[in-house]
CHARMM internal coordinates of N, CA and C (Angstrom, degrees):
IC EDIT
DIST 1 N 1 CA 1.4522
DIST 1 CA 1 C 1.5263
ANGL 1 N 1 CA 1 C 107.98
DIST 1 C 2 N 1.3211
ANGL 1 CA 1 C 2 N 116.01
DIHE 1 N 1 CA 1 C 2 N 135.04
DIST 2 N 2 CA 1.4586
ANGL 1 C 2 N 2 CA 122.77
DIHE 1 CA 1 C 2 N 2 CA 177.08
DIST 2 CA 2 C 1.5168
ANGL 2 N 2 CA 2 C 109.19
DIHE 1 C 2 N 2 CA 2 C -119.71
DIST 2 C 3 N 1.3162
ANGL 2 CA 2 C 3 N 116.01
DIHE 2 N 2 CA 2 C 3 N 153.58
DIST 3 N 3 CA 1.4594
ANGL 2 C 3 N 3 CA 121.98
DIHE 2 CA 2 C 3 N 3 CA 171.59
DIST 3 CA 3 C 1.5185
ANGL 3 N 3 CA 3 C 106.91
DIHE 2 C 3 N 3 CA 3 C -112.68
DIST 3 C 4 N 1.3284
ANGL 3 CA 3 C 4 N 116.29
DIHE 3 N 3 CA 3 C 4 N 125.20
DIST 4 N 4 CA 1.4561
ANGL 3 C 4 N 4 CA 121.74
DIHE 3 CA 3 C 4 N 4 CA -178.53
DIST 4 CA 4 C 1.5200
ANGL 4 N 4 CA 4 C 108.11
DIHE 3 C 4 N 4 CA 4 C -125.50
DIST 4 C 5 N 1.3160
ANGL 4 CA 4 C 5 N 115.62
DIHE 4 N 4 CA 4 C 5 N 134.86
DIST 5 N 5 CA 1.4549
ANGL 4 C 5 N 5 CA 120.46
DIHE 4 CA 4 C 5 N 5 CA 177.49
DIST 5 CA 5 C 1.5254
ANGL 5 N 5 CA 5 C 108.86
DIHE 4 C 5 N 5 CA 5 C -104.29
DIST 5 C 6 N 1.3203
ANGL 5 CA 5 C 6 N 115.05
DIHE 5 N 5 CA 5 C 6 N 132.78
DIST 6 N 6 CA 1.4620
ANGL 5 C 6 N 6 CA 122.38
DIHE 5 CA 5 C 6 N 6 CA 178.62
DIST 6 CA 6 C 1.5195
ANGL 6 N 6 CA 6 C 109.08
DIHE 5 C 6 N 6 CA 6 C -125.03
DIST 6 C 7 N 1.3176
ANGL 6 CA 6 C 7 N 116.35
DIHE 6 N 6 CA 6 C 7 N 152.43
DIST 7 N 7 CA 1.4652
ANGL 6 C 7 N 7 CA 121.72
DIHE 6 CA 6 C 7 N 7 CA 170.17
DIST 7 CA 7 C 1.5297
ANGL 7 N 7 CA 7 C 106.26
DIHE 6 C 7 N 7 CA 7 C -109.09
DIST 7 C 8 N 1.3115
ANGL 7 CA 7 C 8 N 115.89
DIHE 7 N 7 CA 7 C 8 N 129.84
DIST 8 N 8 CA 1.4610
ANGL 7 C 8 N 8 CA 120.43
DIHE 7 CA 7 C 8 N 8 CA -179.89
DIST 8 CA 8 C 1.5298
ANGL 8 N 8 CA 8 C 108.33
DIHE 7 C 8 N 8 CA 8 C -69.41
DIST 8 C 9 N 1.3117
ANGL 8 CA 8 C 9 N 116.34
DIHE 8 N 8 CA 8 C 9 N 121.39
DIST 9 N 9 CA 1.4594
ANGL 8 C 9 N 9 CA 121.73
DIHE 8 CA 8 C 9 N 9 CA 178.70
DIST 9 CA 9 C 1.5201
ANGL 9 N 9 CA 9 C 109.86
DIHE 8 C 9 N 9 CA 9 C -91.35
DIST 9 C 10 N 1.3254
ANGL 9 CA 9 C 10 N 116.50
DIHE 9 N 9 CA 9 C 10 N 141.45
DIST 10 N 10 CA 1.4581
ANGL 9 C 10 N 10 CA 120.92
DIHE 9 CA 9 C 10 N 10 CA 175.47
DIST 10 CA 10 C 1.5226
ANGL 10 N 10 CA 10 C 108.71
DIHE 9 C 10 N 10 CA 10 C -58.03
DIST 10 C 11 N 1.3168
ANGL 10 CA 10 C 11 N 115.99
DIHE 10 N 10 CA 10 C 11 N 133.35
DIST 11 N 11 CA 1.4471
ANGL 10 C 11 N 11 CA 121.16
DIHE 10 CA 10 C 11 N 11 CA 179.57
DIST 11 CA 11 C 1.5150
ANGL 11 N 11 CA 11 C 115.20
DIHE 10 C 11 N 11 CA 11 C 83.94
DIST 11 C 12 N 1.3240
ANGL 11 CA 11 C 12 N 118.16
DIHE 11 N 11 CA 11 C 12 N -4.16
DIST 12 N 12 CA 1.4622
ANGL 11 C 12 N 12 CA 120.92
DIHE 11 CA 11 C 12 N 12 CA 177.33
DIST 12 CA 12 C 1.5238
ANGL 12 N 12 CA 12 C 109.25
DIHE 11 C 12 N 12 CA 12 C -76.55
DIST 12 C 13 N 1.3362
ANGL 12 CA 12 C 13 N 118.14
DIHE 12 N 12 CA 12 C 13 N 164.00
DIST 13 N 13 CA 1.4643
ANGL 12 C 13 N 13 CA 119.45
DIHE 12 CA 12 C 13 N 13 CA 177.24
DIST 13 CA 13 C 1.5299
ANGL 13 N 13 CA 13 C 113.15
DIHE 12 C 13 N 13 CA 13 C -58.12
DIST 13 C 14 N 1.3341
ANGL 13 CA 13 C 14 N 117.72
DIHE 13 N 13 CA 13 C 14 N -25.84
DIST 14 N 14 CA 1.4650
ANGL 13 C 14 N 14 CA 120.87
DIHE 13 CA 13 C 14 N 14 CA -179.75
DIST 14 CA 14 C 1.5201
ANGL 14 N 14 CA 14 C 112.45
DIHE 13 C 14 N 14 CA 14 C -78.22
DIST 14 C 15 N 1.3277
ANGL 14 CA 14 C 15 N 118.31
DIHE 14 N 14 CA 14 C 15 N -22.12
DIST 15 N 15 CA 1.4660
ANGL 14 C 15 N 15 CA 123.11
DIHE 14 CA 14 C 15 N 15 CA -178.48
DIST 15 CA 15 C 1.5233
ANGL 15 N 15 CA 15 C 109.58
DIHE 14 C 15 N 15 CA 15 C -63.50
DIST 15 C 16 N 1.3349
ANGL 15 CA 15 C 16 N 116.41
DIHE 15 N 15 CA 15 C 16 N 114.18
DIST 16 N 16 CA 1.4626
ANGL 15 C 16 N 16 CA 121.77
DIHE 15 CA 15 C 16 N 16 CA 179.54
DIST 16 CA 16 C 1.5145
ANGL 16 N 16 CA 16 C 114.79
DIHE 15 C 16 N 16 CA 16 C 81.64
DIST 16 C 17 N 1.3238
ANGL 16 CA 16 C 17 N 117.14
DIHE 16 N 16 CA 16 C 17 N 1.41
DIST 17 N 17 CA 1.4657
ANGL 16 C 17 N 17 CA 120.95
DIHE 16 CA 16 C 17 N 17 CA -178.25
DIST 17 CA 17 C 1.5229
ANGL 17 N 17 CA 17 C 111.26
DIHE 16 C 17 N 17 CA 17 C -86.83
DIST 17 C 18 N 1.3123
ANGL 17 CA 17 C 18 N 114.93
DIHE 17 N 17 CA 17 C 18 N 150.35
DIST 18 N 18 CA 1.4649
ANGL 17 C 18 N 18 CA 120.71
DIHE 17 CA 17 C 18 N 18 CA 170.40
DIST 18 CA 18 C 1.5156
ANGL 18 N 18 CA 18 C 108.06
DIHE 17 C 18 N 18 CA 18 C -78.14
DIST 18 C 19 N 1.3184
ANGL 18 CA 18 C 19 N 117.02
DIHE 18 N 18 CA 18 C 19 N 142.75
DIST 19 N 19 CA 1.4655
ANGL 18 C 19 N 19 CA 121.46
DIHE 18 CA 18 C 19 N 19 CA 178.73
DIST 19 CA 19 C 1.5240
ANGL 19 N 19 CA 19 C 110.33
DIHE 18 C 19 N 19 CA 19 C -53.83
DIST 19 C 20 N 1.3115
ANGL 19 CA 19 C 20 N 117.90
DIHE 19 N 19 CA 19 C 20 N -41.02
DIST 20 N 20 CA 1.4612
ANGL 19 C 20 N 20 CA 121.75
DIHE 19 CA 19 C 20 N 20 CA -178.91
DIST 20 CA 20 C 1.5185
ANGL 20 N 20 CA 20 C 114.02
DIHE 19 C 20 N 20 CA 20 C -66.80
DIST 20 C 21 N 1.3427
ANGL 20 CA 20 C 21 N 117.42
DIHE 20 N 20 CA 20 C 21 N -16.35
DIST 21 N 21 CA 1.4586
ANGL 20 C 21 N 21 CA 121.28
DIHE 20 CA 20 C 21 N 21 CA -179.53
DIST 21 CA 21 C 1.5235
ANGL 21 N 21 CA 21 C 113.17
DIHE 20 C 21 N 21 CA 21 C -99.56
DIST 21 C 22 N 1.3280
ANGL 21 CA 21 C 22 N 118.13
DIHE 21 N 21 CA 21 C 22 N -3.24
DIST 22 N 22 CA 1.4676
ANGL 21 C 22 N 22 CA 120.67
DIHE 21 CA 21 C 22 N 22 CA -178.70
DIST 22 CA 22 C 1.5280
ANGL 22 N 22 CA 22 C 110.52
DIHE 21 C 22 N 22 CA 22 C -67.15
DIST 22 C 23 N 1.3222
ANGL 22 CA 22 C 23 N 117.57
DIHE 22 N 22 CA 22 C 23 N 138.61
DIST 23 N 23 CA 1.4714
ANGL 22 C 23 N 23 CA 121.19
DIHE 22 CA 22 C 23 N 23 CA 179.02
DIST 23 CA 23 C 1.5292
ANGL 23 N 23 CA 23 C 110.94
DIHE 22 C 23 N 23 CA 23 C -83.31
DIST 23 C 24 N 1.3326
ANGL 23 CA 23 C 24 N 116.59
DIHE 23 N 23 CA 23 C 24 N 71.95
DIST 24 N 24 CA 1.4631
ANGL 23 C 24 N 24 CA 121.15
DIHE 23 CA 23 C 24 N 24 CA -174.48
DIST 24 CA 24 C 1.5225
ANGL 24 N 24 CA 24 C 113.29
DIHE 23 C 24 N 24 CA 24 C -94.22
DIST 24 C 25 N 1.2867
ANGL 24 CA 24 C 25 N 119.43
DIHE 24 N 24 CA 24 C 25 N -19.03
DIST 25 N 25 CA 1.4588
ANGL 24 C 25 N 25 CA 121.00
DIHE 24 CA 24 C 25 N 25 CA -174.66
DIST 25 CA 25 C 1.5177
ANGL 25 N 25 CA 25 C 110.39
DIHE 24 C 25 N 25 CA 25 C 85.95
DIST 25 C 26 N 1.3125
ANGL 25 CA 25 C 26 N 115.52
DIHE 25 N 25 CA 25 C 26 N 169.57
DIST 26 N 26 CA 1.4660
ANGL 25 C 26 N 26 CA 120.71
DIHE 25 CA 25 C 26 N 26 CA -175.66
DIST 26 CA 26 C 1.5202
ANGL 26 N 26 CA 26 C 113.20
DIHE 25 C 26 N 26 CA 26 C -74.64
DIST 26 C 27 N 1.3304
ANGL 26 CA 26 C 27 N 117.59
DIHE 26 N 26 CA 26 C 27 N -21.44
DIST 27 N 27 CA 1.4586
ANGL 26 C 27 N 27 CA 120.62
DIHE 26 CA 26 C 27 N 27 CA -176.82
DIST 27 CA 27 C 1.5142
ANGL 27 N 27 CA 27 C 114.35
DIHE 26 C 27 N 27 CA 27 C -95.27
DIST 27 C 28 N 1.3443
ANGL 27 CA 27 C 28 N 117.60
DIHE 27 N 27 CA 27 C 28 N 19.22
DIST 28 N 28 CA 1.4588
ANGL 27 C 28 N 28 CA 120.70
DIHE 27 CA 27 C 28 N 28 CA -179.00
DIST 28 CA 28 C 1.5201
ANGL 28 N 28 CA 28 C 110.18
DIHE 27 C 28 N 28 CA 28 C -143.76
DIST 28 C 29 N 1.3282
ANGL 28 CA 28 C 29 N 116.17
DIHE 28 N 28 CA 28 C 29 N 146.10
DIST 29 N 29 CA 1.4535
ANGL 28 C 29 N 29 CA 120.26
DIHE 28 CA 28 C 29 N 29 CA 175.23
DIST 29 CA 29 C 1.5184
ANGL 29 N 29 CA 29 C 110.16
DIHE 28 C 29 N 29 CA 29 C -153.69
DIST 29 C 30 N 1.3262
ANGL 29 CA 29 C 30 N 114.68
DIHE 29 N 29 CA 29 C 30 N 149.53
DIST 30 N 30 CA 1.4656
ANGL 29 C 30 N 30 CA 122.40
DIHE 29 CA 29 C 30 N 30 CA 178.61
DIST 30 CA 30 C 1.5214
ANGL 30 N 30 CA 30 C 107.69
DIHE 29 C 30 N 30 CA 30 C -79.65
DIST 30 C 31 N 1.3256
ANGL 30 CA 30 C 31 N 116.06
DIHE 30 N 30 CA 30 C 31 N 122.00
DIST 31 N 31 CA 1.4613
ANGL 30 C 31 N 31 CA 119.17
DIHE 30 CA 30 C 31 N 31 CA -177.89
DIST 31 CA 31 C 1.5248
ANGL 31 N 31 CA 31 C 113.21
DIHE 30 C 31 N 31 CA 31 C -103.84
DIST 31 C 32 N 1.3531
ANGL 31 CA 31 C 32 N 117.41
DIHE 31 N 31 CA 31 C 32 N -21.55
DIST 32 N 32 CA 1.4597
ANGL 31 C 32 N 32 CA 119.77
DIHE 31 CA 31 C 32 N 32 CA -179.75
DIST 32 CA 32 C 1.5125
ANGL 32 N 32 CA 32 C 109.30
DIHE 31 C 32 N 32 CA 32 C -159.37
DIST 32 C 33 N 1.3240
ANGL 32 CA 32 C 33 N 115.34
DIHE 32 N 32 CA 32 C 33 N 147.70
DIST 33 N 33 CA 1.4619
ANGL 32 C 33 N 33 CA 122.58
DIHE 32 CA 32 C 33 N 33 CA 173.62
DIST 33 CA 33 C 1.5180
ANGL 33 N 33 CA 33 C 106.77
DIHE 32 C 33 N 33 CA 33 C -125.43
DIST 33 C 34 N 1.3306
ANGL 33 CA 33 C 34 N 116.69
DIHE 33 N 33 CA 33 C 34 N 133.74
DIST 34 N 34 CA 1.4636
ANGL 33 C 34 N 34 CA 122.06
DIHE 33 CA 33 C 34 N 34 CA 174.53
DIST 34 CA 34 C 1.5250
ANGL 34 N 34 CA 34 C 106.32
DIHE 33 C 34 N 34 CA 34 C -113.10
DIST 34 C 35 N 1.3268
ANGL 34 CA 34 C 35 N 115.26
DIHE 34 N 34 CA 34 C 35 N 120.63
DIST 35 N 35 CA 1.4711
ANGL 34 C 35 N 35 CA 121.49
DIHE 34 CA 34 C 35 N 35 CA 179.79
DIST 35 CA 35 C 1.5192
ANGL 35 N 35 CA 35 C 108.12
DIHE 34 C 35 N 35 CA 35 C -127.20
DIST 35 C 36 N 1.3291
ANGL 35 CA 35 C 36 N 115.27
DIHE 35 N 35 CA 35 C 36 N 119.88
DIST 36 N 36 CA 1.4683
ANGL 35 C 36 N 36 CA 121.37
DIHE 35 CA 35 C 36 N 36 CA 178.76
DIST 36 CA 36 C 1.5241
ANGL 36 N 36 CA 36 C 111.30
DIHE 35 C 36 N 36 CA 36 C 52.55
DIST 36 C 37 N 1.3411
ANGL 36 CA 36 C 37 N 116.21
DIHE 36 N 36 CA 36 C 37 N 41.21
DIST 37 N 37 CA 1.4590
ANGL 36 C 37 N 37 CA 121.92
DIHE 36 CA 36 C 37 N 37 CA 176.89
DIST 37 CA 37 C 1.5172
ANGL 37 N 37 CA 37 C 115.39
DIHE 36 C 37 N 37 CA 37 C 79.89
DIST 37 C 38 N 1.3283
ANGL 37 CA 37 C 38 N 117.79
DIHE 37 N 37 CA 37 C 38 N 1.80
DIST 38 N 38 CA 1.4679
ANGL 37 C 38 N 38 CA 121.01
DIHE 37 CA 37 C 38 N 38 CA 179.49
DIST 38 CA 38 C 1.5173
ANGL 38 N 38 CA 38 C 109.98
DIHE 37 C 38 N 38 CA 38 C -107.85
DIST 38 C 39 N 1.3354
ANGL 38 CA 38 C 39 N 116.19
DIHE 38 N 38 CA 38 C 39 N 137.24
DIST 39 N 39 CA 1.4645
ANGL 38 C 39 N 39 CA 121.72
DIHE 38 CA 38 C 39 N 39 CA 176.00
DIST 39 CA 39 C 1.5223
ANGL 39 N 39 CA 39 C 109.34
DIHE 38 C 39 N 39 CA 39 C -79.58
DIST 39 C 40 N 1.3296
ANGL 39 CA 39 C 40 N 114.98
DIHE 39 N 39 CA 39 C 40 N 130.10
DIST 40 N 40 CA 1.4599
ANGL 39 C 40 N 40 CA 120.76
DIHE 39 CA 39 C 40 N 40 CA 177.69
DIST 40 CA 40 C 1.5210
ANGL 40 N 40 CA 40 C 108.73
DIHE 39 C 40 N 40 CA 40 C -122.76
DIST 40 C 41 N 1.3340
ANGL 40 CA 40 C 41 N 118.57
DIHE 40 N 40 CA 40 C 41 N 108.60
DIST 41 N 41 CA 1.4572
ANGL 40 C 41 N 41 CA 118.99
DIHE 40 CA 40 C 41 N 41 CA 174.85
DIST 41 CA 41 C 1.5336
ANGL 41 N 41 CA 41 C 107.81
DIHE 40 C 41 N 41 CA 41 C -67.10
DIST 41 C 42 N 1.3254
ANGL 41 CA 41 C 42 N 117.98
DIHE 41 N 41 CA 41 C 42 N 117.26
DIST 42 N 42 CA 1.4611
ANGL 41 C 42 N 42 CA 119.94
DIHE 41 CA 41 C 42 N 42 CA -173.84
DIST 42 CA 42 C 1.5231
ANGL 42 N 42 CA 42 C 113.15
DIHE 41 C 42 N 42 CA 42 C -80.49
DIST 42 C 43 N 1.3254
ANGL 42 CA 42 C 43 N 113.48
DIHE 42 N 42 CA 42 C 43 N 156.94
DIST 43 N 43 CA 1.4561
ANGL 42 C 43 N 43 CA 120.87
DIHE 42 CA 42 C 43 N 43 CA 167.29
DIST 43 CA 43 C 1.5267
ANGL 43 N 43 CA 43 C 106.11
DIHE 42 C 43 N 43 CA 43 C -131.50
DIST 43 C 44 N 1.3036
ANGL 43 CA 43 C 44 N 117.96
DIHE 43 N 43 CA 43 C 44 N -178.57
DIST 44 N 44 CA 1.4651
ANGL 43 C 44 N 44 CA 121.43
DIHE 43 CA 43 C 44 N 44 CA -175.19
DIST 44 CA 44 C 1.5239
ANGL 44 N 44 CA 44 C 112.60
DIHE 43 C 44 N 44 CA 44 C -61.05
DIST 44 C 45 N 1.3296
ANGL 44 CA 44 C 45 N 118.46
DIHE 44 N 44 CA 44 C 45 N -24.95
DIST 45 N 45 CA 1.4588
ANGL 44 C 45 N 45 CA 121.87
DIHE 44 CA 44 C 45 N 45 CA -177.40
DIST 45 CA 45 C 1.5275
ANGL 45 N 45 CA 45 C 114.25
DIHE 44 C 45 N 45 CA 45 C -93.66
DIST 45 C 46 N 1.3333
ANGL 45 CA 45 C 46 N 118.00
DIHE 45 N 45 CA 45 C 46 N -1.44
DIST 46 N 46 CA 1.4619
ANGL 45 C 46 N 46 CA 120.85
DIHE 45 CA 45 C 46 N 46 CA 178.27
DIST 46 CA 46 C 1.5232
ANGL 46 N 46 CA 46 C 109.30
DIHE 45 C 46 N 46 CA 46 C -65.55
DIST 46 C 47 N 1.3342
ANGL 46 CA 46 C 47 N 116.39
DIHE 46 N 46 CA 46 C 47 N 124.76
DIST 47 N 47 CA 1.4588
ANGL 46 C 47 N 47 CA 122.28
DIHE 46 CA 46 C 47 N 47 CA 179.11
DIST 47 CA 47 C 1.5222
ANGL 47 N 47 CA 47 C 108.31
DIHE 46 C 47 N 47 CA 47 C -94.49
DIST 47 C 48 N 1.3373
ANGL 47 CA 47 C 48 N 115.92
DIHE 47 N 47 CA 47 C 48 N 129.88
DIST 48 N 48 CA 1.4617
ANGL 47 C 48 N 48 CA 121.69
DIHE 47 CA 47 C 48 N 48 CA -179.23
DIST 48 CA 48 C 1.5191
ANGL 48 N 48 CA 48 C 110.61
DIHE 47 C 48 N 48 CA 48 C -88.60
DIST 48 C 49 N 1.3399
ANGL 48 CA 48 C 49 N 114.34
DIHE 48 N 48 CA 48 C 49 N 146.64
DIST 49 N 49 CA 1.4605
ANGL 48 C 49 N 49 CA 122.12
DIHE 48 CA 48 C 49 N 49 CA -178.33
DIST 49 CA 49 C 1.5250
ANGL 49 N 49 CA 49 C 109.38
DIHE 48 C 49 N 49 CA 49 C -124.72
DIST 49 C 50 N 1.3357
ANGL 49 CA 49 C 50 N 117.53
DIHE 49 N 49 CA 49 C 50 N 153.50
DIST 50 N 50 CA 1.4619
ANGL 49 C 50 N 50 CA 119.30
DIHE 49 CA 49 C 50 N 50 CA 176.02
DIST 50 CA 50 C 1.5251
ANGL 50 N 50 CA 50 C 110.68
DIHE 49 C 50 N 50 CA 50 C -54.60
DIST 50 C 51 N 1.3123
ANGL 50 CA 50 C 51 N 115.63
DIHE 50 N 50 CA 50 C 51 N 136.43
DIST 51 N 51 CA 1.4609
ANGL 50 C 51 N 51 CA 121.34
DIHE 50 CA 50 C 51 N 51 CA -179.02
DIST 51 CA 51 C 1.5163
ANGL 51 N 51 CA 51 C 114.09
DIHE 50 C 51 N 51 CA 51 C 92.81
DIST 51 C 52 N 1.3326
ANGL 51 CA 51 C 52 N 118.03
DIHE 51 N 51 CA 51 C 52 N -16.27
DIST 52 N 52 CA 1.4672
ANGL 51 C 52 N 52 CA 119.56
DIHE 51 CA 51 C 52 N 52 CA 175.96
DIST 52 CA 52 C 1.5221
ANGL 52 N 52 CA 52 C 108.63
DIHE 51 C 52 N 52 CA 52 C -60.36
DIST 52 C 53 N 1.3241
ANGL 52 CA 52 C 53 N 115.89
DIHE 52 N 52 CA 52 C 53 N 139.68
DIST 53 N 53 CA 1.4546
ANGL 52 C 53 N 53 CA 121.22
DIHE 52 CA 52 C 53 N 53 CA 171.93
DIST 53 CA 53 C 1.5209
ANGL 53 N 53 CA 53 C 106.96
DIHE 52 C 53 N 53 CA 53 C -98.83
DIST 53 C 54 N 1.3199
ANGL 53 CA 53 C 54 N 116.04
DIHE 53 N 53 CA 53 C 54 N 129.29
DIST 54 N 54 CA 1.4575
ANGL 53 C 54 N 54 CA 121.97
DIHE 53 CA 53 C 54 N 54 CA -172.84
DIST 54 CA 54 C 1.5173
ANGL 54 N 54 CA 54 C 108.89
DIHE 53 C 54 N 54 CA 54 C -123.33
DIST 54 C 55 N 1.3237
ANGL 54 CA 54 C 55 N 116.92
DIHE 54 N 54 CA 54 C 55 N 125.92
DIST 55 N 55 CA 1.4625
ANGL 54 C 55 N 55 CA 122.04
DIHE 54 CA 54 C 55 N 55 CA 176.21
DIST 55 CA 55 C 1.5199
ANGL 55 N 55 CA 55 C 107.58
DIHE 54 C 55 N 55 CA 55 C -97.93
DIST 55 C 56 N 1.3296
ANGL 55 CA 55 C 56 N 115.23
DIHE 55 N 55 CA 55 C 56 N 121.22
DIST 56 N 56 CA 1.4557
ANGL 55 C 56 N 56 CA 121.71
DIHE 55 CA 55 C 56 N 56 CA -178.45
DIST 56 CA 56 C 1.5223
ANGL 56 N 56 CA 56 C 108.83
DIHE 55 C 56 N 56 CA 56 C -114.94
DIST 56 C 57 N 1.3104
ANGL 56 CA 56 C 57 N 117.30
DIHE 56 N 56 CA 56 C 57 N 128.86
DIST 57 N 57 CA 1.4607
ANGL 56 C 57 N 57 CA 122.66
DIHE 56 CA 56 C 57 N 57 CA 171.45
DIST 57 CA 57 C 1.5111
ANGL 57 N 57 CA 57 C 106.72
DIHE 56 C 57 N 57 CA 57 C -93.29
DIST 57 C 58 N 1.3439
ANGL 57 CA 57 C 58 N 116.33
DIHE 57 N 57 CA 57 C 58 N 131.26
DIST 58 N 58 CA 1.4582
ANGL 57 C 58 N 58 CA 118.76
DIHE 57 CA 57 C 58 N 58 CA -170.66
DIST 58 CA 58 C 1.5179
ANGL 58 N 58 CA 58 C 111.04
DIHE 57 C 58 N 58 CA 58 C -148.16
DIST 58 C 59 N 1.3278
ANGL 58 CA 58 C 59 N 115.92
DIHE 58 N 58 CA 58 C 59 N 143.46
DIST 59 N 59 CA 1.4572
ANGL 58 C 59 N 59 CA 120.91
DIHE 58 CA 58 C 59 N 59 CA 169.61
DIST 59 CA 59 C 1.5234
ANGL 59 N 59 CA 59 C 106.68
DIHE 58 C 59 N 59 CA 59 C -71.10
DIST 59 C 60 N 1.3293
ANGL 59 CA 59 C 60 N 118.57
DIHE 59 N 59 CA 59 C 60 N 138.75
DIST 60 N 60 CA 1.4656
ANGL 59 C 60 N 60 CA 120.97
DIHE 59 CA 59 C 60 N 60 CA -176.10
DIST 60 CA 60 C 1.5199
ANGL 60 N 60 CA 60 C 114.92
DIHE 59 C 60 N 60 CA 60 C -52.14
DIST 60 C 61 N 1.3253
ANGL 60 CA 60 C 61 N 118.60
DIHE 60 N 60 CA 60 C 61 N -36.04
DIST 61 N 61 CA 1.4619
ANGL 60 C 61 N 61 CA 119.88
DIHE 60 CA 60 C 61 N 61 CA -179.11
DIST 61 CA 61 C 1.5266
ANGL 61 N 61 CA 61 C 112.69
DIHE 60 C 61 N 61 CA 61 C -70.57
DIST 61 C 62 N 1.3266
ANGL 61 CA 61 C 62 N 118.31
DIHE 61 N 61 CA 61 C 62 N -18.88
DIST 62 N 62 CA 1.4612
ANGL 61 C 62 N 62 CA 122.74
DIHE 61 CA 61 C 62 N 62 CA 178.74
DIST 62 CA 62 C 1.5305
ANGL 62 N 62 CA 62 C 112.44
DIHE 61 C 62 N 62 CA 62 C -89.21
DIST 62 C 63 N 1.3227
ANGL 62 CA 62 C 63 N 117.29
DIHE 62 N 62 CA 62 C 63 N -14.22
DIST 63 N 63 CA 1.4615
ANGL 62 C 63 N 63 CA 122.08
DIHE 62 CA 62 C 63 N 63 CA -173.39
DIST 63 CA 63 C 1.5326
ANGL 63 N 63 CA 63 C 114.34
DIHE 62 C 63 N 63 CA 63 C -55.67
DIST 63 C 64 N 1.3286
ANGL 63 CA 63 C 64 N 120.96
DIHE 63 N 63 CA 63 C 64 N -44.72
DIST 64 N 64 CA 1.4757
ANGL 63 C 64 N 64 CA 119.83
DIHE 63 CA 63 C 64 N 64 CA -178.53
DIST 64 CA 64 C 1.5326
ANGL 64 N 64 CA 64 C 113.71
DIHE 63 C 64 N 64 CA 64 C -59.59
DIST 64 C 65 N 1.3046
ANGL 64 CA 64 C 65 N 118.09
DIHE 64 N 64 CA 64 C 65 N -27.78
DIST 65 N 65 CA 1.4632
ANGL 64 C 65 N 65 CA 121.13
DIHE 64 CA 64 C 65 N 65 CA -179.04
DIST 65 CA 65 C 1.5272
ANGL 65 N 65 CA 65 C 112.17
DIHE 64 C 65 N 65 CA 65 C -70.01
DIST 65 C 66 N 1.3302
ANGL 65 CA 65 C 66 N 117.61
DIHE 65 N 65 CA 65 C 66 N -17.04
DIST 66 N 66 CA 1.4541
ANGL 65 C 66 N 66 CA 120.77
DIHE 65 CA 65 C 66 N 66 CA -177.80
DIST 66 CA 66 C 1.5236
ANGL 66 N 66 CA 66 C 112.67
DIHE 65 C 66 N 66 CA 66 C -81.28
DIST 66 C 67 N 1.3158
ANGL 66 CA 66 C 67 N 118.23
DIHE 66 N 66 CA 66 C 67 N -24.55
DIST 67 N 67 CA 1.4581
ANGL 66 C 67 N 67 CA 121.90
DIHE 66 CA 66 C 67 N 67 CA -176.02
DIST 67 CA 67 C 1.5288
ANGL 67 N 67 CA 67 C 113.16
DIHE 66 C 67 N 67 CA 67 C -53.43
DIST 67 C 68 N 1.3299
ANGL 67 CA 67 C 68 N 119.92
DIHE 67 N 67 CA 67 C 68 N -44.89
DIST 68 N 68 CA 1.4668
ANGL 67 C 68 N 68 CA 118.97
DIHE 67 CA 67 C 68 N 68 CA -179.55
DIST 68 CA 68 C 1.5357
ANGL 68 N 68 CA 68 C 113.76
DIHE 67 C 68 N 68 CA 68 C -68.90
DIST 68 C 69 N 1.3173
ANGL 68 CA 68 C 69 N 118.03
DIHE 68 N 68 CA 68 C 69 N -16.57
DIST 69 N 69 CA 1.4585
ANGL 68 C 69 N 69 CA 121.51
DIHE 68 CA 68 C 69 N 69 CA -176.47
DIST 69 CA 69 C 1.5293
ANGL 69 N 69 CA 69 C 111.18
DIHE 68 C 69 N 69 CA 69 C -87.81
DIST 69 C 70 N 1.3341
ANGL 69 CA 69 C 70 N 117.68
DIHE 69 N 69 CA 69 C 70 N -38.07
DIST 70 N 70 CA 1.4637
ANGL 69 C 70 N 70 CA 123.14
DIHE 69 CA 69 C 70 N 70 CA -174.36
DIST 70 CA 70 C 1.5252
ANGL 70 N 70 CA 70 C 110.43
DIHE 69 C 70 N 70 CA 70 C -130.30
DIST 70 C 71 N 1.3469
ANGL 70 CA 70 C 71 N 115.11
DIHE 70 N 70 CA 70 C 71 N 163.65
DIST 71 N 71 CA 1.4587
ANGL 70 C 71 N 71 CA 121.05
DIHE 70 CA 70 C 71 N 71 CA 167.64
DIST 71 CA 71 C 1.5214
ANGL 71 N 71 CA 71 C 107.41
DIHE 70 C 71 N 71 CA 71 C -94.98
DIST 71 C 72 N 1.3063
ANGL 71 CA 71 C 72 N 116.85
DIHE 71 N 71 CA 71 C 72 N 124.06
DIST 72 N 72 CA 1.4563
ANGL 71 C 72 N 72 CA 122.10
DIHE 71 CA 71 C 72 N 72 CA -173.88
DIST 72 CA 72 C 1.5246
ANGL 72 N 72 CA 72 C 112.04
DIHE 71 C 72 N 72 CA 72 C -73.05
DIST 72 C 73 N 1.3418
ANGL 72 CA 72 C 73 N 116.85
DIHE 72 N 72 CA 72 C 73 N 137.57
DIST 73 N 73 CA 1.4612
ANGL 72 C 73 N 73 CA 122.40
DIHE 72 CA 72 C 73 N 73 CA 172.07
DIST 73 CA 73 C 1.5198
ANGL 73 N 73 CA 73 C 108.64
DIHE 72 C 73 N 73 CA 73 C -99.48
DIST 73 C 74 N 1.3273
ANGL 73 CA 73 C 74 N 116.63
DIHE 73 N 73 CA 73 C 74 N -61.37
DIST 74 N 74 CA 1.4610
ANGL 73 C 74 N 74 CA 120.14
DIHE 73 CA 73 C 74 N 74 CA 177.12
DIST 74 CA 74 C 1.5097
ANGL 74 N 74 CA 74 C 109.26
DIHE 73 C 74 N 74 CA 74 C -162.98
DIST 74 C 75 N 1.3252
ANGL 74 CA 74 C 75 N 115.65
DIHE 74 N 74 CA 74 C 75 N 164.34
DIST 75 N 75 CA 1.4636
ANGL 74 C 75 N 75 CA 122.36
DIHE 74 CA 74 C 75 N 75 CA 177.39
DIST 75 CA 75 C 1.5135
ANGL 75 N 75 CA 75 C 108.89
DIHE 74 C 75 N 75 CA 75 C -119.50
DIST 75 C 76 N 1.3283
ANGL 75 CA 75 C 76 N 115.84
DIHE 75 N 75 CA 75 C 76 N 149.01
DIST 76 N 76 CA 1.4640
ANGL 75 C 76 N 76 CA 120.91
DIHE 75 CA 75 C 76 N 76 CA 176.07
DIST 76 CA 76 C 1.4993
ANGL 76 N 76 CA 76 C 109.10
DIHE 75 C 76 N 76 CA 76 C -124.64
END
COOR INIT
IC SEED 1 N 1 CA 1 C
IC BUILD
C-alpha cells in the first residue's frame, strides 16, 4: 500500500467531481482532503475543487491509473 498526495488541477477529471464518482479503481481510495489548510475527512459526496490536496491510499499496481485523474505532488 502506498500513500500518494495529489493536487486537484483545474480542468482535470477530479475538478468538481464527487469523491464517490472518481475513477480510482478498487485498490485506491481518498483518505483525506486538505482545502485552504483545513483537513476534511471525505465521504462519497465530498466535491473536489481546484487546489485541493488529496491523499490517496493505493495498491502499487493501481497507481498508474491515478495519473490521468490528478496532478501528482509526491509519493511516499
